[in-house]
SEDOZA-865375 format. One line per field, with one value per residue (C-alpha): residue number from 1; residue in three letters; z, y, x. Coordinates in Angstrom, 3 decimals. Layout:
pos <- c(NUM|...)
code <- c(ala|...)
z <- c(Z|...)
y <- c(Y|...)
x <- c(X|...)
REM end
This chain:
pos <- c(1|2|3|4|5|6|7|8|9|10|11|12|13|14|15|16|17|18|19|20|21|22|23|24|25|26|27|28|29|30|31|32|33|34|35|36|37|38|39|40|41|42|43|44|45|46|47|48|49|50|51|52|53|54|55|56|57|58|59|60|61|62|63|64|65|66|67|68|69|70|71|72|73|74|75|76|77|78|79|80|81|82|83|84|85|86|87|88|89|90|91|92|93|94|95|96|97|98|99|100|101|102|103|104|105|106|107|108|109|110|111|112|113|114|115|116|117|118|119|120|121|122|123|124|125|126|127|128|129|130|131|132|133|134|135|136|137|138|139|140|141|142|143|144|145|146|147|148|149|150|151|152|153|154|155|156|157|158|159|160|161|162|163|164|165|166|167|168|169|170|171|172|173|174|175|176|177|178|179|180|181|182|183|184|185|186|187|188|189|190|191|192|193|194|195|196|197|198|199|200|201|202|203|204|205|206|207|208|209|210|211|212|213|214|215|216|217|218|219|220|221|222|223|224|225|226|227|228|229|230|231|232|233|234|235|236|237|238|239|240|241|242|243|244|245|246|247|248|249|250|251|252|253|254)
code <- c(met|ala|gly|val|ser|glu|ile|ser|ile|glu|gln|lys|leu|lys|ala|leu|tyr|lys|leu|gln|leu|ile|asp|ser|lys|ile|asp|lys|leu|thr|ser|ile|arg|gly|glu|leu|pro|met|glu|val|ser|asp|leu|glu|asp|asp|ile|val|gly|his|glu|thr|arg|phe|thr|asn|leu|gln|leu|glu|val|lys|lys|leu|glu|glu|ser|ile|ser|ser|asn|lys|thr|lys|ile|ala|asp|ala|lys|ala|leu|ala|lys|lys|tyr|glu|lys|gln|leu|glu|asn|val|lys|asn|asn|arg|glu|phe|asp|ala|leu|asn|lys|glu|ile|glu|ile|gln|gly|leu|glu|gln|gln|ala|ile|glu|lys|arg|ile|lys|asn|leu|gln|phe|asp|ile|glu|gln|lys|lys|glu|gly|ile|glu|ala|leu|lys|thr|asp|leu|glu|gly|arg|lys|leu|asp|leu|asn|asn|lys|lys|ser|glu|leu|asp|asn|ile|val|ala|glu|thr|lys|lys|glu|glu|asp|asp|leu|leu|lys|val|arg|ala|gln|ala|val|thr|val|ala|asp|asp|arg|leu|val|thr|ser|tyr|asp|arg|ile|arg|lys|ser|val|lys|asn|gly|ile|gly|val|ala|thr|ile|glu|arg|asp|ser|cys|ser|gly|cys|phe|ala|gly|ile|pro|pro|gln|arg|gln|ser|asp|ile|lys|gln|arg|lys|lys|ile|ile|val|cys|glu|asn|cys|gly|arg|val|leu|thr|asp|thr|leu|leu|ala|asp|glu|val|ser|gln|glu|ile|lys|leu)
z <- c(-0.005|-0.754|2.183|3.390|1.727|-1.671|-1.416|-3.782|-2.801|-4.942|-3.021|0.275|-0.875|-1.918|1.420|3.271|1.330|2.002|5.691|5.253|3.565|6.193|9.096|7.740|7.435|10.990|12.164|10.640|12.379|15.695|15.217|15.224|18.874|19.519|23.078|24.477|25.248|27.159|28.975|29.976|31.258|33.203|34.759|35.779|37.459|39.221|40.490|41.845|43.625|45.001|46.245|47.949|49.746|50.586|52.198|54.055|55.465|56.598|58.378|60.009|61.254|62.683|64.511|65.952|67.109|68.716|70.436|71.764|73.088|74.767|76.384|77.635|79.379|81.009|82.210|83.722|85.439|86.751|88.162|89.811|91.437|92.648|94.258|95.834|97.399|98.508|100.232|101.928|103.294|105.727|107.421|107.561|110.769|110.389|108.323|106.217|104.929|104.414|102.346|100.347|99.451|98.461|96.255|94.484|94.045|92.515|90.208|88.958|88.325|86.312|84.425|83.532|82.270|80.116|78.658|77.914|76.084|74.137|73.195|71.973|69.714|68.429|67.724|65.868|63.748|63.018|61.778|59.560|58.050|57.606|55.704|53.571|53.004|51.853|49.515|48.166|47.766|45.757|43.536|43.106|42.003|39.422|38.086|37.821|35.867|33.537|33.118|32.230|29.667|28.047|28.062|26.382|23.774|23.166|22.997|20.353|18.229|18.585|17.719|14.513|13.354|14.861|11.870|9.488|11.804|12.399|8.579|8.189|10.918|9.151|5.882|7.809|9.455|5.998|4.763|7.740|6.768|3.394|4.588|6.728|10.458|10.284|7.653|9.606|12.815|10.965|9.421|12.861|14.370|11.711|12.037|15.738|15.259|12.761|13.289|10.237|10.741|7.281|7.267|3.532|1.271|-2.463|-4.799|-5.585|-7.799|-7.468|-3.638|-0.663|0.070|3.751|4.378|0.905|0.586|-3.051|-4.436|-7.120|-10.583|-10.271|-6.913|-8.337|-11.119|-8.528|-6.609|-9.742|-10.383|-7.008|-6.629|-3.184|-0.205|-0.447|2.251|2.219|3.271|5.049|7.092|6.899|5.432|3.028|-0.515|-3.271|-6.744|-7.412|-9.880|-7.118|-4.796|-7.373|-7.907|-4.207|-3.774|-6.557|-5.081|-1.612|-2.632|0.518)
y <- c(-0.005|3.442|5.643|8.399|11.025|9.332|9.334|11.873|14.581|12.790|9.543|11.375|13.052|9.694|8.141|11.067|10.902|7.118|7.969|10.276|7.669|5.056|7.453|8.550|4.934|4.215|7.337|5.860|2.527|4.322|6.490|3.295|2.973|6.382|7.515|3.998|4.219|7.486|6.041|2.962|5.104|7.376|4.390|2.838|6.087|6.309|2.758|3.429|6.488|4.577|1.706|4.219|5.855|2.417|1.395|4.695|4.316|0.807|2.045|4.863|2.385|0.168|3.135|4.109|0.553|0.532|3.783|2.231|-0.705|1.626|3.669|0.498|-0.317|3.146|2.470|-0.792|1.046|3.732|1.113|-0.699|2.550|3.297|-0.145|0.401|3.658|2.132|-0.589|2.041|3.726|0.799|1.846|5.642|7.284|10.723|12.873|14.351|10.901|10.002|13.101|12.647|9.061|9.991|12.759|10.209|7.810|10.672|11.628|8.054|7.973|11.177|9.782|6.700|8.860|10.977|7.896|6.212|9.377|9.374|5.682|6.533|9.245|6.880|4.221|6.813|7.694|4.045|3.560|6.592|5.347|1.837|3.271|5.184|1.981|0.107|2.894|3.100|-0.714|-0.689|2.168|0.427|-2.787|-0.877|0.907|-2.343|-3.884|-0.843|-1.169|-4.857|-4.141|-1.295|-3.209|-6.165|-3.859|-2.141|-5.469|-6.710|-3.619|-3.723|-7.441|-6.723|-4.106|-5.395|-7.346|-4.466|-1.959|-4.126|-4.487|-0.723|-0.099|-2.397|-0.478|2.779|1.709|1.089|4.491|6.234|4.822|6.589|9.999|11.539|12.060|15.834|15.594|13.007|15.052|18.139|16.017|14.524|17.992|19.332|16.327|16.947|20.644|20.270|18.789|16.579|14.985|16.027|16.781|16.301|18.016|17.755|20.630|20.588|23.309|25.431|25.328|23.499|20.541|20.921|24.598|25.571|28.572|29.404|28.228|30.479|28.890|29.210|27.476|24.705|24.294|23.939|21.346|19.257|19.200|17.499|19.059|20.416|20.230|22.966|23.808|25.799|29.344|29.519|26.290|24.856|21.496|19.771|20.105|17.526|17.180|14.956|12.788|11.768|11.153|8.870|6.933|6.343|5.398|2.818|1.487|0.749|0.233|1.537)
x <- c(0.011|1.232|2.277|0.016|2.224|1.644|-2.159|-3.677|-6.205|-8.758|-8.244|-8.497|-11.737|-13.151|-12.194|-13.671|-16.959|-16.987|-16.747|-19.697|-21.854|-20.955|-21.502|-24.839|-25.881|-24.755|-26.667|-29.816|-29.276|-28.615|-31.751|-33.815|-32.951|-34.513|-34.352|-33.934|-30.206|-30.751|-33.811|-31.808|-28.970|-31.329|-33.098|-29.780|-28.765|-32.178|-31.829|-28.378|-29.704|-32.677|-30.506|-28.212|-31.160|-32.576|-29.246|-28.968|-32.515|-31.735|-28.608|-30.585|-33.159|-30.417|-28.897|-32.280|-32.857|-29.413|-30.299|-33.544|-31.555|-29.132|-31.935|-33.640|-30.377|-30.444|-34.052|-32.847|-29.987|-32.339|-34.701|-31.833|-30.662|-34.223|-34.436|-31.035|-32.179|-35.453|-33.435|-31.280|-34.469|-34.752|-31.614|-31.836|-30.760|-32.228|-34.659|-31.889|-30.836|-34.481|-35.136|-31.902|-32.743|-36.357|-34.932|-32.664|-35.591|-37.666|-34.765|-34.466|-38.245|-38.068|-35.089|-37.066|-39.976|-37.648|-36.043|-39.373|-40.516|-37.244|-37.803|-41.327|-39.941|-37.308|-39.949|-42.005|-38.949|-38.351|-41.935|-41.654|-38.397|-39.753|-42.715|-40.208|-38.225|-41.367|-42.390|-38.797|-38.727|-41.894|-40.670|-37.305|-39.006|-41.054|-37.998|-36.030|-38.918|-38.966|-35.189|-35.404|-38.143|-36.308|-32.963|-34.669|-36.219|-32.870|-31.008|-33.416|-32.942|-29.161|-29.132|-31.085|-28.640|-25.374|-24.008|-24.759|-23.174|-20.082|-19.645|-19.940|-17.368|-14.858|-15.294|-15.016|-11.738|-10.272|-11.424|-9.827|-6.416|-6.660|-7.943|-5.171|-5.709|-5.966|-8.684|-10.631|-10.346|-11.693|-14.509|-15.471|-15.503|-17.820|-20.178|-20.541|-21.227|-24.111|-27.574|-27.690|-24.253|-23.100|-19.341|-18.796|-21.310|-21.829|-22.701|-26.454|-27.958|-24.850|-25.142|-23.606|-25.963|-25.148|-26.163|-27.541|-25.173|-24.324|-20.955|-19.399|-18.692|-14.901|-14.970|-17.182|-14.633|-11.824|-13.801|-14.354|-10.602|-10.035|-6.571|-7.129|-9.442|-12.043|-14.518|-17.788|-17.074|-20.431|-20.558|-17.008|-18.087|-15.689|-17.076|-17.010|-18.537|-21.547|-19.584|-17.100|-20.025|-21.653|-18.465|-18.003|-21.709|-21.413|-18.197|-19.511|-23.194|-24.859)
REM end
């Protein structure tokens, strides 16, 4: 094979237009998938977010349950202290000791009441979070079902077009080796910047078929000679004559 430096402008133009035909065909195959790839991606992100929230809620419930357990231990301790002070009442020697012990017993009783109230609040929080977990679980199951359905639909579409797309990509790879890297980079940049994906445009009715801007006769003549790369002054697309386009179309028969 001839080196890149030996490849003529005409060959590069043909290779570039071949890329255009192939990419346009791939675009059509991709468009069949519609919004499905984006919908699948969005659902996958949603599911990850839901699973994270689900896990966080479960951890929060666990911490609340541990807090209830800890508070129940404090109630048991308070009751034990109250019994201890009640036992000591049997051996008091004066009113001051009697009053002090009764005060401690009262404090332990108030402490138990405060802790029991705290436990009720914690139990209420747990119920709320468990309801949130159940709602999230139901929503998550629905989203997973939607994801499976959309993935199945997308897989079927991809399977139908895979062989054709793979064949096109092989032909495209061969065309890229003929058109030099700088030209291909420029072509790819143009394709991404325009809505119709046309990076190489033909001359139709004395105008650029990409943006419909008029092309002067002398410039059209230069394009037909295929001696240099000429771009549309209005849109920047690479321009080629219809005869070259027909030759390439017949060659690859897309």
